[in-house]
C-alpha positions in Angstrom: -47.7 44.7 -23.4 -47.3 47.5 -25.3 -44.0 48.0 -27.4 -42.4 50.5 -29.4 -39.3 50.9 -31.7 -36.4 53.6 -30.9 -33.1 54.3 -32.2 -30.5 52.0 -31.5 -27.9 52.8 -28.8 -25.4 50.2 -27.8 -25.0 51.4 -24.4 -27.9 49.8 -23.6 -26.6 46.4 -23.7 -24.1 47.4 -21.2 -24.1 44.6 -18.7 -26.9 42.6 -20.2 -26.1 39.2 -21.4 -28.5 38.5 -24.8 -31.1 35.7 -24.4 -31.7 34.5 -27.7 -30.5 36.3 -31.5 -28.2 36.1 -34.1 -26.0 38.4 -32.6 -25.4 36.1 -29.7 -23.5 33.7 -31.4 -21.1 36.4 -32.2 -20.1 36.8 -28.6 -20.6 39.8 -26.4 -17.5 42.1 -27.7 -17.8 41.2 -31.3 -21.7 42.0 -31.6 -21.1 45.4 -29.4 -18.5 46.7 -32.2 -20.6 45.2 -34.8 -23.9 47.5 -33.6 -21.9 50.2 -33.5 -19.8 50.5 -37.0 -23.2 49.4 -38.2 -25.2 52.3 -36.1 -22.9 54.9 -37.8 -23.8 54.3 -41.4 -27.8 54.8 -40.8 -29.2 55.4 -37.7 -32.4 53.6 -39.3 -31.0 50.8 -39.8 -30.6 49.5 -36.3 -33.6 49.7 -33.7 -34.3 48.8 -30.2 -37.7 47.3 -28.7 -39.0 48.7 -25.7 -41.9 48.5 -22.9 -42.6 50.0 -20.1 -40.8 47.3 -17.9 -36.9 47.8 -20.5 -35.2 47.1 -23.1 -36.9 44.0 -24.8 -34.6 43.5 -28.1 -32.3 44.7 -30.6 -32.1 44.3 -34.4 -31.2 45.8 -37.5 -29.8 45.5 -40.6 -26.2 45.0 -42.0 -25.9 45.7 -45.4 -23.7 43.1 -47.5 -24.1 43.6 -50.9 -26.5 46.6 -52.7 -30.0 45.1 -51.9 -29.1 42.8 -49.5 -29.0 43.0 -45.7 -28.1 40.4 -42.9 -30.6 41.0 -40.1 -29.4 41.0 -36.9 -31.1 40.5 -33.1 -30.5 40.1 -29.4 -33.5 39.4 -27.2 -33.3 39.9 -23.5 -35.1 38.0 -20.4 -38.3 40.1 -21.8 -38.6 39.4 -25.1 -40.3 35.8 -23.3 -44.2 34.8 -22.2 -47.0 37.3 -22.9 -44.0 39.5 -24.8 -43.2 37.6 -27.9 -46.3 38.0 -29.5 -45.9 41.8 -29.4 -42.0 41.7 -29.9 -42.8 39.5 -33.1 -45.3 42.3 -34.5 -43.2 45.4 -33.8 -39.7 43.7 -35.5 -42.1 42.4 -38.9 -43.3 45.4 -39.4 -39.8 46.7 -38.8 -38.6 44.0 -41.6 -41.4 45.5 -43.8 -40.5 49.0 -43.2 -36.2 48.3 -44.0 -37.5 46.3 -47.4 -39.3 49.6 -48.8 -37.3 52.0 -47.5 -33.8 50.9 -48.0 -34.9 49.3 -51.7 -33.8 45.9 -50.1 -34.6 42.6 -52.2 -33.6 40.1 -50.2 -33.0 39.8 -46.2 -31.3 37.3 -44.4 -30.4 35.8 -41.3 -27.5 33.3 -39.9 -28.7 31.4 -36.9 -26.4 29.1 -34.7 -27.5 25.6 -35.7 -28.2 24.3 -32.1 -30.3 27.5 -31.5 -34.5 26.7 -31.8 -35.7 29.8 -30.4 -33.7 32.3 -32.8 -34.8 30.3 -35.9 -38.3 30.4 -34.9 -38.3 34.2 -34.7 -36.9 34.6 -37.6 -39.4 32.0 -39.2 -41.9 34.7 -37.7 -40.4 37.5 -39.3 -41.0 35.9 -42.9 -37.5 34.0 -43.6 -37.4 30.7 -44.7 -35.0 28.3 -44.4 -32.6 28.2 -46.8 -30.1 25.2 -45.4 -30.6 21.6 -45.3 -31.8 21.1 -41.2 -28.2 19.9 -39.8 -27.3 23.3 -41.5 -23.8 24.2 -42.7 -21.0 22.7 -40.6 -17.8 24.8 -39.6 -18.7 28.5 -40.2 -19.0 29.3 -36.4 -16.0 29.2 -34.3 -15.1 25.9 -33.2 -16.8 24.4 -35.9 -20.6 25.0 -35.0 -23.0 24.9 -37.7 -25.2 27.7 -38.6 -28.5 27.5 -40.1 -29.5 30.3 -43.4 -32.9 31.7 -43.7 -33.4 34.4 -46.3 -36.1 36.5 -47.7 -36.4 38.0 -51.2 
């Protein structure tokens, strides 16, 4: 299925529960606030991926230091099955574009320790795991552990 990148619009996520992704770990209300706030910095830092059937995923790059950005992403039910390969291809192009266009020397992603699908996705985007397999404990509410992935 053919997929295209569009400017991110947080309103598209109204009444859609993220299936998996880094943004899911922060909870839906925080996701909307986070995405809306950073969307205002520069439109091209946040993207949505759509196909003929609708919204597949959204993602972007949150600046944390000069030259360093945290990748965030959230996927819908359309991200599985036959759509997963085209989705990864589009998202990988977005990462490549952002690293060059915004002079990023590092991108990183924080993934809940038990979320194997998101960990696999960020690895397919070219990020390598930087934490031990058990992750960093106590990072998320409730003492949940996270895994950190990065690419320089």
